[in-house]
mmCIF file of the C-alpha atoms, coordinates in Angstrom:
data_MODEL
# 
_entry.id   MODEL 
# 
loop_
_atom_site.group_PDB 
_atom_site.id 
_atom_site.type_symbol 
_atom_site.label_atom_id 
_atom_site.label_alt_id 
_atom_site.label_comp_id 
_atom_site.label_asym_id 
_atom_site.label_entity_id 
_atom_site.label_seq_id 
_atom_site.pdbx_PDB_ins_code 
_atom_site.Cartn_x 
_atom_site.Cartn_y 
_atom_site.Cartn_z 
_atom_site.occupancy 
_atom_site.B_iso_or_equiv 
_atom_site.pdbx_formal_charge 
_atom_site.auth_seq_id 
_atom_site.auth_comp_id 
_atom_site.auth_asym_id 
_atom_site.auth_atom_id 
_atom_site.pdbx_PDB_model_num 
ATOM 1   C CA . MET A 1 1   ? 3.727   8.936   15.625  1.00 0.00 ? 1   MET A CA 1 
ATOM 2   C CA . ARG A 1 2   ? 7.029   10.648  16.299  1.00 0.00 ? 2   ARG A CA 1 
ATOM 3   C CA . ILE A 1 3   ? 8.765   8.748   13.507  1.00 0.00 ? 3   ILE A CA 1 
ATOM 4   C CA . LEU A 1 4   ? 6.208   9.903   10.950  1.00 0.00 ? 4   LEU A CA 1 
ATOM 5   C CA . LYS A 1 5   ? 6.394   13.485  12.189  1.00 0.00 ? 5   LYS A CA 1 
ATOM 6   C CA . GLU A 1 6   ? 10.171  13.507  11.767  1.00 0.00 ? 6   GLU A CA 1 
ATOM 7   C CA . ILE A 1 7   ? 9.927   11.979  8.288   1.00 0.00 ? 7   ILE A CA 1 
ATOM 8   C CA . ILE A 1 8   ? 7.335   14.566  7.262   1.00 0.00 ? 8   ILE A CA 1 
ATOM 9   C CA . GLU A 1 9   ? 9.522   17.399  8.540   1.00 0.00 ? 9   GLU A CA 1 
ATOM 10  C CA . SER A 1 10  ? 12.418  16.134  6.405   1.00 0.00 ? 10  SER A CA 1 
ATOM 11  C CA . VAL A 1 11  ? 10.444  15.810  3.164   1.00 0.00 ? 11  VAL A CA 1 
ATOM 12  C CA . PRO A 1 12  ? 10.794  18.512  0.458   1.00 0.00 ? 12  PRO A CA 1 
ATOM 13  C CA . LYS A 1 13  ? 7.420   20.107  -0.221  1.00 0.00 ? 13  LYS A CA 1 
ATOM 14  C CA . ASP A 1 14  ? 8.044   22.039  -3.446  1.00 0.00 ? 14  ASP A CA 1 
ATOM 15  C CA . LYS A 1 15  ? 6.179   19.621  -5.744  1.00 0.00 ? 15  LYS A CA 1 
ATOM 16  C CA . LYS A 1 16  ? 2.546   19.086  -6.669  1.00 0.00 ? 16  LYS A CA 1 
ATOM 17  C CA . ILE A 1 17  ? 0.708   15.804  -7.069  1.00 0.00 ? 17  ILE A CA 1 
ATOM 18  C CA . GLU A 1 18  ? 0.443   15.150  -10.800 1.00 0.00 ? 18  GLU A CA 1 
ATOM 19  C CA . ASP A 1 19  ? -1.356  11.827  -10.722 1.00 0.00 ? 19  ASP A CA 1 
ATOM 20  C CA . PHE A 1 20  ? -2.377  8.981   -8.414  1.00 0.00 ? 20  PHE A CA 1 
ATOM 21  C CA . CYS A 1 21  ? -4.107  5.634   -8.455  1.00 0.00 ? 21  CYS A CA 1 
ATOM 22  C CA . ILE A 1 22  ? -5.620  3.483   -5.723  1.00 0.00 ? 22  ILE A CA 1 
ATOM 23  C CA . GLY A 1 23  ? -5.915  -0.267  -6.017  1.00 0.00 ? 23  GLY A CA 1 
ATOM 24  C CA . PHE A 1 24  ? -7.082  -2.951  -3.629  1.00 0.00 ? 24  PHE A CA 1 
ATOM 25  C CA . HIS A 1 25  ? -3.486  -3.784  -2.640  1.00 0.00 ? 25  HIS A CA 1 
ATOM 26  C CA . LEU A 1 26  ? -1.415  -0.716  -3.522  1.00 0.00 ? 26  LEU A CA 1 
ATOM 27  C CA . VAL A 1 27  ? -1.478  3.051   -3.913  1.00 0.00 ? 27  VAL A CA 1 
ATOM 28  C CA . ALA A 1 28  ? 0.762   5.062   -6.254  1.00 0.00 ? 28  ALA A CA 1 
ATOM 29  C CA . VAL A 1 29  ? 1.297   8.833   -6.251  1.00 0.00 ? 29  VAL A CA 1 
ATOM 30  C CA . LYS A 1 30  ? 3.317   10.810  -8.795  1.00 0.00 ? 30  LYS A CA 1 
ATOM 31  C CA . THR A 1 31  ? 5.162   14.019  -7.870  1.00 0.00 ? 31  THR A CA 1 
ATOM 32  C CA . LYS A 1 32  ? 8.918   14.222  -8.645  1.00 0.00 ? 32  LYS A CA 1 
ATOM 33  C CA . ARG A 1 33  ? 8.727   10.439  -9.117  1.00 0.00 ? 33  ARG A CA 1 
ATOM 34  C CA . VAL A 1 34  ? 6.176   7.739   -8.365  1.00 0.00 ? 34  VAL A CA 1 
ATOM 35  C CA . GLY A 1 35  ? 5.921   6.589   -4.758  1.00 0.00 ? 35  GLY A CA 1 
ATOM 36  C CA . LEU A 1 36  ? 4.143   3.468   -3.524  1.00 0.00 ? 36  LEU A CA 1 
ATOM 37  C CA . ALA A 1 37  ? 2.381   2.331   -0.369  1.00 0.00 ? 37  ALA A CA 1 
ATOM 38  C CA . ALA A 1 38  ? 0.280   -0.618  0.687   1.00 0.00 ? 38  ALA A CA 1 
ATOM 39  C CA . THR A 1 39  ? -3.462  0.067   0.767   1.00 0.00 ? 39  THR A CA 1 
ATOM 40  C CA . GLN A 1 40  ? -4.776  0.273   4.301   1.00 0.00 ? 40  GLN A CA 1 
ATOM 41  C CA . HIS A 1 41  ? -8.487  -0.460  4.289   1.00 0.00 ? 41  HIS A CA 1 
ATOM 42  C CA . TRP A 1 42  ? -11.121 0.968   6.544   1.00 0.00 ? 42  TRP A CA 1 
ATOM 43  C CA . GLU A 1 43  ? -12.838 -1.482  8.857   1.00 0.00 ? 43  GLU A CA 1 
ATOM 44  C CA . LYS A 1 44  ? -15.996 -1.121  6.781   1.00 0.00 ? 44  LYS A CA 1 
ATOM 45  C CA . GLY A 1 45  ? -14.200 -2.123  3.606   1.00 0.00 ? 45  GLY A CA 1 
ATOM 46  C CA . PHE A 1 46  ? -12.577 -0.786  0.482   1.00 0.00 ? 46  PHE A CA 1 
ATOM 47  C CA . LYS A 1 47  ? -13.896 2.517   -0.858  1.00 0.00 ? 47  LYS A CA 1 
ATOM 48  C CA . LYS A 1 48  ? -11.787 2.947   -3.959  1.00 0.00 ? 48  LYS A CA 1 
ATOM 49  C CA . LEU A 1 49  ? -13.768 5.718   -5.600  1.00 0.00 ? 49  LEU A CA 1 
ATOM 50  C CA . LYS A 1 50  ? -14.469 7.846   -2.527  1.00 0.00 ? 50  LYS A CA 1 
ATOM 51  C CA . ILE A 1 51  ? -11.085 9.571   -2.215  1.00 0.00 ? 51  ILE A CA 1 
ATOM 52  C CA . LYS A 1 52  ? -10.454 13.103  -3.465  1.00 0.00 ? 52  LYS A CA 1 
ATOM 53  C CA . VAL A 1 53  ? -6.736  13.901  -3.504  1.00 0.00 ? 53  VAL A CA 1 
ATOM 54  C CA . PRO A 1 54  ? -5.699  17.564  -3.740  1.00 0.00 ? 54  PRO A CA 1 
ATOM 55  C CA . SER A 1 55  ? -2.500  18.554  -5.550  1.00 0.00 ? 55  SER A CA 1 
ATOM 56  C CA . ASP A 1 56  ? -1.049  20.195  -2.414  1.00 0.00 ? 56  ASP A CA 1 
ATOM 57  C CA . THR A 1 57  ? 1.569   17.715  -1.148  1.00 0.00 ? 57  THR A CA 1 
ATOM 58  C CA . ASP A 1 58  ? 1.956   19.518  2.191   1.00 0.00 ? 58  ASP A CA 1 
ATOM 59  C CA . LYS A 1 59  ? -1.719  18.937  2.927   1.00 0.00 ? 59  LYS A CA 1 
ATOM 60  C CA . VAL A 1 60  ? -1.741  15.328  1.721   1.00 0.00 ? 60  VAL A CA 1 
ATOM 61  C CA . ILE A 1 61  ? 1.328   14.099  3.595   1.00 0.00 ? 61  ILE A CA 1 
ATOM 62  C CA . ARG A 1 62  ? -0.203  15.297  6.866   1.00 0.00 ? 62  ARG A CA 1 
ATOM 63  C CA . TRP A 1 63  ? -3.012  12.827  6.326   1.00 0.00 ? 63  TRP A CA 1 
ATOM 64  C CA . ALA A 1 64  ? -0.483  10.313  7.699   1.00 0.00 ? 64  ALA A CA 1 
ATOM 65  C CA . LEU A 1 65  ? -0.989  11.916  11.123  1.00 0.00 ? 65  LEU A CA 1 
ATOM 66  C CA . ASP A 1 66  ? -4.665  12.824  11.261  1.00 0.00 ? 66  ASP A CA 1 
ATOM 67  C CA . LYS A 1 67  ? -6.549  10.542  8.854   1.00 0.00 ? 67  LYS A CA 1 
ATOM 68  C CA . GLU A 1 68  ? -7.236  6.809   8.671   1.00 0.00 ? 68  GLU A CA 1 
ATOM 69  C CA . GLY A 1 69  ? -7.630  4.055   6.119   1.00 0.00 ? 69  GLY A CA 1 
ATOM 70  C CA . ILE A 1 70  ? -6.730  4.663   2.490   1.00 0.00 ? 70  ILE A CA 1 
ATOM 71  C CA . GLU A 1 71  ? -5.921  8.347   3.059   1.00 0.00 ? 71  GLU A CA 1 
ATOM 72  C CA . VAL A 1 72  ? -2.960  7.313   5.226   1.00 0.00 ? 72  VAL A CA 1 
ATOM 73  C CA . SER A 1 73  ? -1.745  5.111   2.374   1.00 0.00 ? 73  SER A CA 1 
ATOM 74  C CA . VAL A 1 74  ? -2.036  8.031   -0.046  1.00 0.00 ? 74  VAL A CA 1 
ATOM 75  C CA . ALA A 1 75  ? -0.016  10.149  2.385   1.00 0.00 ? 75  ALA A CA 1 
ATOM 76  C CA . LEU A 1 76  ? 2.781   7.564   2.621   1.00 0.00 ? 76  LEU A CA 1 
ATOM 77  C CA . ALA A 1 77  ? 2.869   7.088   -1.145  1.00 0.00 ? 77  ALA A CA 1 
ATOM 78  C CA . THR A 1 78  ? 3.162   10.863  -1.498  1.00 0.00 ? 78  THR A CA 1 
ATOM 79  C CA . ILE A 1 79  ? 5.998   10.986  1.043   1.00 0.00 ? 79  ILE A CA 1 
ATOM 80  C CA . ASN A 1 80  ? 7.777   8.218   -0.861  1.00 0.00 ? 80  ASN A CA 1 
ATOM 81  C CA . SER A 1 81  ? 7.343   10.084  -4.146  1.00 0.00 ? 81  SER A CA 1 
ATOM 82  C CA . LEU A 1 82  ? 9.045   13.158  -2.661  1.00 0.00 ? 82  LEU A CA 1 
ATOM 83  C CA . LEU A 1 83  ? 12.027  11.379  -1.098  1.00 0.00 ? 83  LEU A CA 1 
ATOM 84  C CA . GLN A 1 84  ? 15.135  11.038  -3.219  1.00 0.00 ? 84  GLN A CA 1 
ATOM 85  C CA . VAL A 1 85  ? 16.294  7.534   -4.131  1.00 0.00 ? 85  VAL A CA 1 
ATOM 86  C CA . PRO A 1 86  ? 19.585  6.958   -2.240  1.00 0.00 ? 86  PRO A CA 1 
ATOM 87  C CA . GLU A 1 87  ? 22.798  6.673   -4.231  1.00 0.00 ? 87  GLU A CA 1 
ATOM 88  C CA . LYS A 1 88  ? 24.346  3.774   -2.313  1.00 0.00 ? 88  LYS A CA 1 
ATOM 89  C CA . ILE A 1 89  ? 21.785  1.040   -2.785  1.00 0.00 ? 89  ILE A CA 1 
ATOM 90  C CA . GLU A 1 90  ? 21.809  -2.673  -3.515  1.00 0.00 ? 90  GLU A CA 1 
ATOM 91  C CA . TYR A 1 91  ? 19.420  -4.348  -5.919  1.00 0.00 ? 91  TYR A CA 1 
ATOM 92  C CA . LEU A 1 92  ? 18.333  -6.786  -3.284  1.00 0.00 ? 92  LEU A CA 1 
ATOM 93  C CA . SER A 1 93  ? 14.927  -7.906  -2.047  1.00 0.00 ? 93  SER A CA 1 
ATOM 94  C CA . GLY A 1 94  ? 13.932  -7.944  1.596   1.00 0.00 ? 94  GLY A CA 1 
ATOM 95  C CA . GLN A 1 95  ? 13.723  -11.730 1.455   1.00 0.00 ? 95  GLN A CA 1 
ATOM 96  C CA . ASP A 1 96  ? 17.331  -11.969 0.238   1.00 0.00 ? 96  ASP A CA 1 
ATOM 97  C CA . LEU A 1 97  ? 18.573  -9.642  2.973   1.00 0.00 ? 97  LEU A CA 1 
ATOM 98  C CA . ILE A 1 98  ? 16.773  -11.656 5.665   1.00 0.00 ? 98  ILE A CA 1 
ATOM 99  C CA . LEU A 1 99  ? 18.492  -14.802 4.385   1.00 0.00 ? 99  LEU A CA 1 
ATOM 100 C CA . LYS A 1 100 ? 21.852  -13.032 4.196   1.00 0.00 ? 100 LYS A CA 1 
ATOM 101 C CA . LYS A 1 101 ? 21.715  -11.622 7.714   1.00 0.00 ? 101 LYS A CA 1 
ATOM 102 C CA . GLY A 1 102 ? 19.715  -14.350 9.463   1.00 0.00 ? 102 GLY A CA 1 
ATOM 103 C CA . GLU A 1 103 ? 21.239  -17.645 8.347   1.00 0.00 ? 103 GLU A CA 1 
ATOM 104 C CA . GLY A 1 104 ? 21.570  -19.853 11.437  1.00 0.00 ? 104 GLY A CA 1 
ATOM 105 C CA . LYS A 1 105 ? 20.258  -17.109 13.743  1.00 0.00 ? 105 LYS A CA 1 
ATOM 106 C CA . LYS A 1 106 ? 17.013  -16.261 15.536  1.00 0.00 ? 106 LYS A CA 1 
ATOM 107 C CA . VAL A 1 107 ? 14.768  -14.367 13.128  1.00 0.00 ? 107 VAL A CA 1 
ATOM 108 C CA . ALA A 1 108 ? 11.404  -12.662 13.648  1.00 0.00 ? 108 ALA A CA 1 
ATOM 109 C CA . VAL A 1 109 ? 9.283   -11.363 10.764  1.00 0.00 ? 109 VAL A CA 1 
ATOM 110 C CA . ILE A 1 110 ? 6.436   -8.973  11.484  1.00 0.00 ? 110 ILE A CA 1 
ATOM 111 C CA . GLY A 1 111 ? 3.872   -9.453  8.753   1.00 0.00 ? 111 GLY A CA 1 
ATOM 112 C CA . HIS A 1 112 ? 2.998   -12.702 6.984   1.00 0.00 ? 112 HIS A CA 1 
ATOM 113 C CA . PHE A 1 113 ? 4.840   -12.068 3.722   1.00 0.00 ? 113 PHE A CA 1 
ATOM 114 C CA . PRO A 1 114 ? 4.322   -14.557 0.862   1.00 0.00 ? 114 PRO A CA 1 
ATOM 115 C CA . PHE A 1 115 ? 7.906   -15.788 1.185   1.00 0.00 ? 115 PHE A CA 1 
ATOM 116 C CA . VAL A 1 116 ? 7.923   -16.736 4.866   1.00 0.00 ? 116 VAL A CA 1 
ATOM 117 C CA . ASP A 1 117 ? 6.935   -20.375 4.410   1.00 0.00 ? 117 ASP A CA 1 
ATOM 118 C CA . LYS A 1 118 ? 9.732   -20.863 1.867   1.00 0.00 ? 118 LYS A CA 1 
ATOM 119 C CA . ILE A 1 119 ? 12.522  -19.672 4.146   1.00 0.00 ? 119 ILE A CA 1 
ATOM 120 C CA . ARG A 1 120 ? 11.473  -20.667 7.673   1.00 0.00 ? 120 ARG A CA 1 
ATOM 121 C CA . ASP A 1 121 ? 13.816  -23.707 7.769   1.00 0.00 ? 121 ASP A CA 1 
ATOM 122 C CA . ARG A 1 122 ? 16.927  -21.594 7.162   1.00 0.00 ? 122 ARG A CA 1 
ATOM 123 C CA . PHE A 1 123 ? 17.219  -20.221 10.676  1.00 0.00 ? 123 PHE A CA 1 
ATOM 124 C CA . LYS A 1 124 ? 17.931  -21.354 14.216  1.00 0.00 ? 124 LYS A CA 1 
ATOM 125 C CA . ASN A 1 125 ? 14.523  -20.024 15.297  1.00 0.00 ? 125 ASN A CA 1 
ATOM 126 C CA . PHE A 1 126 ? 11.916  -18.378 13.109  1.00 0.00 ? 126 PHE A CA 1 
ATOM 127 C CA . TRP A 1 127 ? 8.789   -16.537 14.187  1.00 0.00 ? 127 TRP A CA 1 
ATOM 128 C CA . VAL A 1 128 ? 6.108   -14.792 12.136  1.00 0.00 ? 128 VAL A CA 1 
ATOM 129 C CA . ILE A 1 129 ? 4.105   -12.173 14.023  1.00 0.00 ? 129 ILE A CA 1 
ATOM 130 C CA . GLU A 1 130 ? 0.804   -11.078 12.518  1.00 0.00 ? 130 GLU A CA 1 
ATOM 131 C CA . ARG A 1 131 ? -2.156  -8.932  13.629  1.00 0.00 ? 131 ARG A CA 1 
ATOM 132 C CA . ILE A 1 132 ? -4.472  -11.456 11.983  1.00 0.00 ? 132 ILE A CA 1 
ATOM 133 C CA . PRO A 1 133 ? -2.427  -14.638 12.558  1.00 0.00 ? 133 PRO A CA 1 
ATOM 134 C CA . ARG A 1 134 ? -2.515  -17.638 10.253  1.00 0.00 ? 134 ARG A CA 1 
ATOM 135 C CA . PRO A 1 135 ? -1.721  -21.154 11.478  1.00 0.00 ? 135 PRO A CA 1 
ATOM 136 C CA . GLY A 1 136 ? 1.782   -21.138 12.947  1.00 0.00 ? 136 GLY A CA 1 
ATOM 137 C CA . ASP A 1 137 ? 1.922   -17.348 13.369  1.00 0.00 ? 137 ASP A CA 1 
ATOM 138 C CA . LEU A 1 138 ? 2.218   -15.547 16.686  1.00 0.00 ? 138 LEU A CA 1 
ATOM 139 C CA . THR A 1 139 ? -0.223  -12.905 17.802  1.00 0.00 ? 139 THR A CA 1 
ATOM 140 C CA . VAL A 1 140 ? 1.047   -9.396  18.500  1.00 0.00 ? 140 VAL A CA 1 
ATOM 141 C CA . SER A 1 141 ? 1.079   -9.998  22.269  1.00 0.00 ? 141 SER A CA 1 
ATOM 142 C CA . GLU A 1 142 ? 2.918   -13.304 21.828  1.00 0.00 ? 142 GLU A CA 1 
ATOM 143 C CA . GLY A 1 143 ? 5.336   -11.654 19.435  1.00 0.00 ? 143 GLY A CA 1 
ATOM 144 C CA . LYS A 1 144 ? 6.448   -9.086  21.982  1.00 0.00 ? 144 LYS A CA 1 
ATOM 145 C CA . GLU A 1 145 ? 7.919   -11.894 24.049  1.00 0.00 ? 145 GLU A CA 1 
ATOM 146 C CA . VAL A 1 146 ? 10.164  -13.157 21.235  1.00 0.00 ? 146 VAL A CA 1 
ATOM 147 C CA . LEU A 1 147 ? 11.306  -9.810  19.825  1.00 0.00 ? 147 LEU A CA 1 
ATOM 148 C CA . GLY A 1 148 ? 13.741  -9.489  22.711  1.00 0.00 ? 148 GLY A CA 1 
ATOM 149 C CA . GLU A 1 149 ? 15.354  -12.781 21.620  1.00 0.00 ? 149 GLU A CA 1 
ATOM 150 C CA . ALA A 1 150 ? 15.555  -12.242 17.865  1.00 0.00 ? 150 ALA A CA 1 
ATOM 151 C CA . ASP A 1 151 ? 18.929  -11.462 16.255  1.00 0.00 ? 151 ASP A CA 1 
ATOM 152 C CA . VAL A 1 152 ? 17.266  -10.244 13.043  1.00 0.00 ? 152 VAL A CA 1 
ATOM 153 C CA . VAL A 1 153 ? 13.868  -8.537  12.909  1.00 0.00 ? 153 VAL A CA 1 
ATOM 154 C CA . ALA A 1 154 ? 12.140  -7.840  9.593   1.00 0.00 ? 154 ALA A CA 1 
ATOM 155 C CA . ILE A 1 155 ? 9.245   -5.421  9.999   1.00 0.00 ? 155 ILE A CA 1 
ATOM 156 C CA . THR A 1 156 ? 6.550   -4.688  7.457   1.00 0.00 ? 156 THR A CA 1 
ATOM 157 C CA . ALA A 1 157 ? 6.525   -0.984  6.609   1.00 0.00 ? 157 ALA A CA 1 
ATOM 158 C CA . SER A 1 158 ? 2.745   -1.126  6.996   1.00 0.00 ? 158 SER A CA 1 
ATOM 159 C CA . THR A 1 159 ? 3.500   -0.539  10.686  1.00 0.00 ? 159 THR A CA 1 
ATOM 160 C CA . LEU A 1 160 ? 3.925   3.108   9.644   1.00 0.00 ? 160 LEU A CA 1 
ATOM 161 C CA . LEU A 1 161 ? 0.338   3.064   8.374   1.00 0.00 ? 161 LEU A CA 1 
ATOM 162 C CA . ASN A 1 162 ? -1.090  1.735   11.626  1.00 0.00 ? 162 ASN A CA 1 
ATOM 163 C CA . HIS A 1 163 ? 1.336   3.674   13.864  1.00 0.00 ? 163 HIS A CA 1 
ATOM 164 C CA . THR A 1 164 ? 2.836   0.633   15.609  1.00 0.00 ? 164 THR A CA 1 
ATOM 165 C CA . LEU A 1 165 ? 6.467   0.886   14.462  1.00 0.00 ? 165 LEU A CA 1 
ATOM 166 C CA . GLU A 1 166 ? 7.760   2.743   17.523  1.00 0.00 ? 166 GLU A CA 1 
ATOM 167 C CA . GLU A 1 167 ? 6.252   0.191   19.909  1.00 0.00 ? 167 GLU A CA 1 
ATOM 168 C CA . ILE A 1 168 ? 7.783   -2.661  17.925  1.00 0.00 ? 168 ILE A CA 1 
ATOM 169 C CA . LEU A 1 169 ? 11.242  -1.104  17.884  1.00 0.00 ? 169 LEU A CA 1 
ATOM 170 C CA . SER A 1 170 ? 11.125  -0.562  21.644  1.00 0.00 ? 170 SER A CA 1 
ATOM 171 C CA . ALA A 1 171 ? 10.514  -4.303  22.136  1.00 0.00 ? 171 ALA A CA 1 
ATOM 172 C CA . CYS A 1 172 ? 13.461  -5.393  19.973  1.00 0.00 ? 172 CYS A CA 1 
ATOM 173 C CA . LYS A 1 173 ? 16.838  -6.435  21.295  1.00 0.00 ? 173 LYS A CA 1 
ATOM 174 C CA . LYS A 1 174 ? 19.141  -3.423  21.114  1.00 0.00 ? 174 LYS A CA 1 
ATOM 175 C CA . ASP A 1 175 ? 21.815  -5.062  18.964  1.00 0.00 ? 175 ASP A CA 1 
ATOM 176 C CA . SER A 1 176 ? 19.428  -6.921  16.647  1.00 0.00 ? 176 SER A CA 1 
ATOM 177 C CA . PHE A 1 177 ? 19.594  -6.198  12.917  1.00 0.00 ? 177 PHE A CA 1 
ATOM 178 C CA . LYS A 1 178 ? 16.334  -4.475  12.006  1.00 0.00 ? 178 LYS A CA 1 
ATOM 179 C CA . ILE A 1 179 ? 14.938  -4.354  8.485   1.00 0.00 ? 179 ILE A CA 1 
ATOM 180 C CA . LEU A 1 180 ? 11.959  -2.320  7.300   1.00 0.00 ? 180 LEU A CA 1 
ATOM 181 C CA . ILE A 1 181 ? 10.445  -4.064  4.307   1.00 0.00 ? 181 ILE A CA 1 
ATOM 182 C CA . GLY A 1 182 ? 7.682   -3.640  1.744   1.00 0.00 ? 182 GLY A CA 1 
ATOM 183 C CA . PRO A 1 183 ? 6.325   -1.132  -0.789  1.00 0.00 ? 183 PRO A CA 1 
ATOM 184 C CA . THR A 1 184 ? 5.464   1.424   1.911   1.00 0.00 ? 184 THR A CA 1 
ATOM 185 C CA . THR A 1 185 ? 9.115   1.723   3.030   1.00 0.00 ? 185 THR A CA 1 
ATOM 186 C CA . PRO A 1 186 ? 10.304  5.368   2.958   1.00 0.00 ? 186 PRO A CA 1 
ATOM 187 C CA . PHE A 1 187 ? 13.956  5.818   2.003   1.00 0.00 ? 187 PHE A CA 1 
ATOM 188 C CA . SER A 1 188 ? 14.527  8.314   4.806   1.00 0.00 ? 188 SER A CA 1 
ATOM 189 C CA . LYS A 1 189 ? 17.599  8.672   7.028   1.00 0.00 ? 189 LYS A CA 1 
ATOM 190 C CA . VAL A 1 190 ? 15.220  9.393   9.905   1.00 0.00 ? 190 VAL A CA 1 
ATOM 191 C CA . LEU A 1 191 ? 14.532  5.664   10.154  1.00 0.00 ? 191 LEU A CA 1 
ATOM 192 C CA . PHE A 1 192 ? 18.229  4.934   10.707  1.00 0.00 ? 192 PHE A CA 1 
ATOM 193 C CA . ASP A 1 193 ? 18.174  7.361   13.637  1.00 0.00 ? 193 ASP A CA 1 
ATOM 194 C CA . TRP A 1 194 ? 15.387  5.248   15.156  1.00 0.00 ? 194 TRP A CA 1 
ATOM 195 C CA . GLY A 1 195 ? 17.436  2.052   15.035  1.00 0.00 ? 195 GLY A CA 1 
ATOM 196 C CA . ILE A 1 196 ? 16.495  0.590   11.654  1.00 0.00 ? 196 ILE A CA 1 
ATOM 197 C CA . ASP A 1 197 ? 19.561  -0.915  9.947   1.00 0.00 ? 197 ASP A CA 1 
ATOM 198 C CA . ALA A 1 198 ? 18.216  -1.505  6.435   1.00 0.00 ? 198 ALA A CA 1 
ATOM 199 C CA . LEU A 1 199 ? 15.372  -0.221  4.283   1.00 0.00 ? 199 LEU A CA 1 
ATOM 200 C CA . CYS A 1 200 ? 14.029  -2.625  1.658   1.00 0.00 ? 200 CYS A CA 1 
ATOM 201 C CA . GLY A 1 201 ? 11.444  -1.288  -0.751  1.00 0.00 ? 201 GLY A CA 1 
ATOM 202 C CA . ALA A 1 202 ? 11.055  -0.555  -4.431  1.00 0.00 ? 202 ALA A CA 1 
ATOM 203 C CA . VAL A 1 203 ? 11.768  2.105   -7.011  1.00 0.00 ? 203 VAL A CA 1 
ATOM 204 C CA . VAL A 1 204 ? 9.388   2.614   -9.932  1.00 0.00 ? 204 VAL A CA 1 
ATOM 205 C CA . GLU A 1 205 ? 11.075  2.277   -13.320 1.00 0.00 ? 205 GLU A CA 1 
ATOM 206 C CA . ASP A 1 206 ? 8.015   2.150   -15.595 1.00 0.00 ? 206 ASP A CA 1 
ATOM 207 C CA . GLU A 1 207 ? 5.304   4.505   -14.367 1.00 0.00 ? 207 GLU A CA 1 
ATOM 208 C CA . GLU A 1 208 ? 2.670   3.527   -16.934 1.00 0.00 ? 208 GLU A CA 1 
ATOM 209 C CA . GLU A 1 209 ? 3.078   -0.189  -16.226 1.00 0.00 ? 209 GLU A CA 1 
ATOM 210 C CA . VAL A 1 210 ? 2.864   0.366   -12.460 1.00 0.00 ? 210 VAL A CA 1 
ATOM 211 C CA . PHE A 1 211 ? -0.345  2.385   -12.809 1.00 0.00 ? 211 PHE A CA 1 
ATOM 212 C CA . ARG A 1 212 ? -1.844  -0.299  -15.073 1.00 0.00 ? 212 ARG A CA 1 
ATOM 213 C CA . CYS A 1 213 ? -1.010  -3.034  -12.577 1.00 0.00 ? 213 CYS A CA 1 
ATOM 214 C CA . ILE A 1 214 ? -2.386  -1.142  -9.590  1.00 0.00 ? 214 ILE A CA 1 
ATOM 215 C CA . ASN A 1 215 ? -5.587  -0.257  -11.432 1.00 0.00 ? 215 ASN A CA 1 
ATOM 216 C CA . ARG A 1 216 ? -5.993  -3.992  -12.115 1.00 0.00 ? 216 ARG A CA 1 
ATOM 217 C CA . ASP A 1 217 ? -5.721  -4.584  -8.339  1.00 0.00 ? 217 ASP A CA 1 
ATOM 218 C CA . LEU A 1 218 ? -2.531  -6.634  -8.609  1.00 0.00 ? 218 LEU A CA 1 
ATOM 219 C CA . SER A 1 219 ? -0.515  -7.310  -5.455  1.00 0.00 ? 219 SER A CA 1 
ATOM 220 C CA . PHE A 1 220 ? 3.044   -6.136  -4.811  1.00 0.00 ? 220 PHE A CA 1 
ATOM 221 C CA . ARG A 1 221 ? 4.314   -9.606  -5.676  1.00 0.00 ? 221 ARG A CA 1 
ATOM 222 C CA . GLU A 1 222 ? 2.586   -9.326  -9.083  1.00 0.00 ? 222 GLU A CA 1 
ATOM 223 C CA . LEU A 1 223 ? 3.580   -5.724  -9.720  1.00 0.00 ? 223 LEU A CA 1 
ATOM 224 C CA . ARG A 1 224 ? 5.625   -4.999  -12.847 1.00 0.00 ? 224 ARG A CA 1 
ATOM 225 C CA . GLY A 1 225 ? 7.632   -1.885  -13.689 1.00 0.00 ? 225 GLY A CA 1 
ATOM 226 C CA . ILE A 1 226 ? 9.516   -1.732  -10.383 1.00 0.00 ? 226 ILE A CA 1 
ATOM 227 C CA . ARG A 1 227 ? 12.911  -2.765  -9.071  1.00 0.00 ? 227 ARG A CA 1 
ATOM 228 C CA . LYS A 1 228 ? 13.421  -3.904  -5.507  1.00 0.00 ? 228 LYS A CA 1 
ATOM 229 C CA . ILE A 1 229 ? 16.213  -2.059  -3.723  1.00 0.00 ? 229 ILE A CA 1 
ATOM 230 C CA . CYS A 1 230 ? 17.878  -2.082  -0.321  1.00 0.00 ? 230 CYS A CA 1 
ATOM 231 C CA . TRP A 1 231 ? 19.570  0.787   1.513   1.00 0.00 ? 231 TRP A CA 1 
ATOM 232 C CA . THR A 1 232 ? 21.711  -0.210  4.463   1.00 0.00 ? 232 THR A CA 1 
ATOM 233 C CA . LYS A 1 233 ? 22.806  2.116   7.256   1.00 0.00 ? 233 LYS A CA 1 
# 
């Protein structure tokens, strides 16, 4: 959890939580802006109405280190709400960056994103690594064997929720191009220090619409009121 600890240490803590919402797929927290994160469920299921979130951001962001399930998602959404949106960004989705950097190369994607089946024929080799693999996916143990071969590695930012990001990065080829992708992605320079080359997430442009969508349990792909952005090292 060293990456999370360093991110937490770098986050400004002079704001209070003004509002939040928890949906089946996503969490949103409003402080200086609205931050997002994927909803991490407990093994026993989704307990949407059981979370009490204090206004103290310092207390909430530390849930990322010592809590589990949805509380970790709330912590990451709070961290993302406190981080400043970088100035030098591209309005580019993670899918587009994978295509841009991986064309004709060996590409590994950690997390079965909705777009993977559409782009798998664009690369020399293409692997999808998933904790709960679907047909054609690799298991986590199988994936470790191919990460050392991949030229481009796209990693779901949900690996910050389950504390597996450091292990994944250690298995990657040193000179591979590494992308952190998804709504949980923190726009923090700390991640560049750990070898990530690009951060692909989203910025909220219409807070009311985002809260409506999340309260309707819409997925990130269905979410309105956001703009996908990319920050490259």
